[in-house]
N, C-alpha and C positions, 0 to 999 in steps of 0.2 A: 320736834318733826315740823318743818314748814310746810303752811299750807300749799296746796297745788293751785295755780291758777292758769287758765287755759285761755287764751287770747287769738280770736277767729276773725280774722281780717284778710281779704284780698289784696291790701295796700302794704308791701312789703316794707316800706319805711316806715309805715305806723305801728308794725309789728317790732320792728327793731328799738324804735323809740320806746314803746311800752315795755317790751321787755329790758331794756336798760334801765329804765324807771323803777321796774319791781323786784328785779334777780337778786337784790340784797337782802330782801324782806320775804320774800317768796320763792317757792318751785315753780319755774316758768316753763311752759311748754306752749308752743304756737301751731297755728294750723289757716292755711292761706286760701281756703276754698270751704264754701257752706256745704256743699255736698259731700266732700270727703268726711267734714265733722258728723254729719247724719249718719253715713254708713258705718262709721265706727266709734260713736260718741262714748260709750261706756268704757272703750277700752283707755281713754285718757286718766280716767279716775280723778277727775278734776274736783277740786271743793268749791270753784266759783269758774265763772265764765264771761270773759269779756267779749260780746259779740257785736261786731259790725252790722250795720242794719242794711248797708246797701252793696250785696255783693251778687255777682252773675251767677246762671243756673240755681242755686238755693240760695234766696236772701236771708237775711238775718230773723224776720219773722217767720218765715216758713221753717227757718232752724229751731226757733224758739217753740213752736207747736210740735215738732217732733220731740222735742224736750219733753214738753209737757206730756205727750201721750205715750212716754218711756217709762213703766213702774220703777227702774232704777234711778232715773234721771230726774223725775220732774221735781224733786226736792233740792236740785242743785242749783244755787242763785245764780240768776243770769243778768248781766248789767249790761245795756245796748251802750254801743258807740256812735256816734253821729258827727258829722262835719258842721252840722248847725243846730240851733235850740228850736224845738217845735213844741211849744205848751200842750196843743191837743194830742199829738203823737204821745208825749210823755203819760198824758192821763189813760190814753189807751192801752198803753203798754203795763202802765202800773195796775190797772183793772185787770190784766190778763194774768199778772202773777209776777212780773218783773221785779228784780230785786232794785234797780236802778237806771239811771240814764245819765250818760255822761258825753259831753262835747269832747271831740278828741284833741281840742287844743288847752285841755285842764293841766294844770302845773302839777309838776311831780307831787310836791307837798300835799295839795288839795286830795288828788288822786289816792294816794296812800291814807290820809285821813278817811276817805269816803269808803274806803275797803274795809279798812279796819272797823268802821261803825257796821258795815254789814254784817261782817263776821261775828262782831259782839252781838248784835241783833239776833242773828241766826241761831247762835248759841242760847240766848235766852227764849227763842221760839220753839227751839227742837227740844230743848229739855234733854232728858236722859232717854229719848225714843229711838236712837240708832240701833239697828239689829243686823248682826250677820248671821247668815245661814250655811251651814254645811252640812252637804248631802251628795252623794253620787249620782243619785236619782233623780233624773232631770225633772220628771213628773212630779215628786215631793218637794222639789225646790220651788217649780212653779206655782204648785198649791198653797205652799205656805207664804210665798212671797205676796201673791194676789189676795190672800187673806188677810195680811198685815198691810199691806198698803191702803186696802180697802178700809182699814181703821185707822189710816193716819200714821202710819210708822214709818219711818225710812228704811229701805231694805236693801241690803247686797248679799246676793247669792253668789255661794263660791263649790267648787266641786272636789276641791283637794286641800289636805291640810296645809300644804306649802302654800296656796293661795291664801287660806284663812290665816297664817302666820304675818305674811306679808300684810296683809289688809290692817289685823289688830296693830301691827307697830305702826303703820302709815295714818292710820284713819281713826284710831281709837273708838270702836263701836262702843256703846254701853251695853249691850247685850248679845250673847255668843251664843246662838242655837245649834247645838250638834244633833242632827238627825239620825234616824235608824239606819239609813244605809248608807256607809262611808266606806264604799269599797271593800266591802269586808271585814273592817274593824268595827269593834264595839265602841258605842259612845265613850264609855268610860276610858277605854284605852287611847281614843283621840284626844279625850280631855287631857289624859297624864302626857302625853306626848306635846301639847301645848299648853303645860301648866305654866311654865315660865313666863311666856308672852302674856297669857291671861292675868297672872297675878302682877306683873311688872304695869301692864297698861289698865289695871282695875275694871276689867271685863267682868260681867257677871254671866255666868255659865249656866246654860241650861240644856241637861240631856235629856233627848227622847228616847225613850226605851221601846215605844210606839208610836204609831203614826196617830197625829191629833189633827182635828180639822176644825174650822170655824169656831164655834164657841170655846170649845174645849180648848184651842190652841191659845186664843187670845186669853183665856182665864190662866192658863199658864205662865203665859209672858207677864200679865199684870201681877201674878203671885211673886215671880223672880223680881220683878222692879221694886214691890211693897216691901220684900223682905231683904232686900240691900239699904233700904231709906228707912 
C-alpha cells in the first residue's frame, strides 16, 4: 500500500507540479487553503504533509501549531515548502519538530530522495509504537488515547469495525486495542470478525475485557509488545 502524502499550498500550479512528481510513488491528496486543512486535518489520513509557509488566513506555521496540538496528528511528519531558502527559519521550524524544509524549485529526483529518507527515519524512530484503538464509547476512546499519547505512542482511534479494518489495511499499526464497548459486540467477537486483516498485516491484538486506565493500560500495552518480540 502506497504512503499517502498531503500537499497543502494555495498556489494551484505548485500543487499540480508536486502531485505530478509524487503520484507514481505515493498516494497524493491536495488542499489549497490552510484554514480548510486545519478544519479537517484528521480526515486526510496522511502519512506525511508538505506544507506551504505563506498562505492567506491560516499560514503554514499556524497550521503546523494546530497539528502539534492534536493528539492524532502530532506524530505525522510535516515538511515545509518555501519559495526561498532561509537558514534562520529552517532552524526555528526544525526546533519546533518539523521533519524538513524544502525550496519549491527542488528537482523531482531530490524531492523523492528526501521524502524516502524522512519515511525511513520515521520508521526507525517510531519502531513498533503505533496503536489503533476501537471502542464505540467516545469517553473510553478519549481516555485511552490521552493516556497513550502522553506516553509517546502514536494513536489512531476509531468507533467501528469497518473503520478499523480500513485503517489496518492502509496504515499497518503495530498494536490493535479492542475496547470493552464495541457497539454491543464482545471484544472476542470483534477480533474474530477482523482476524484475517489482523493476521495479514501482522498486527498485535489486545482485547480489553474491562476498562484499564493510566498505569494498568500502559502495562498491558508493554506486555503485548514484549510478548510479540
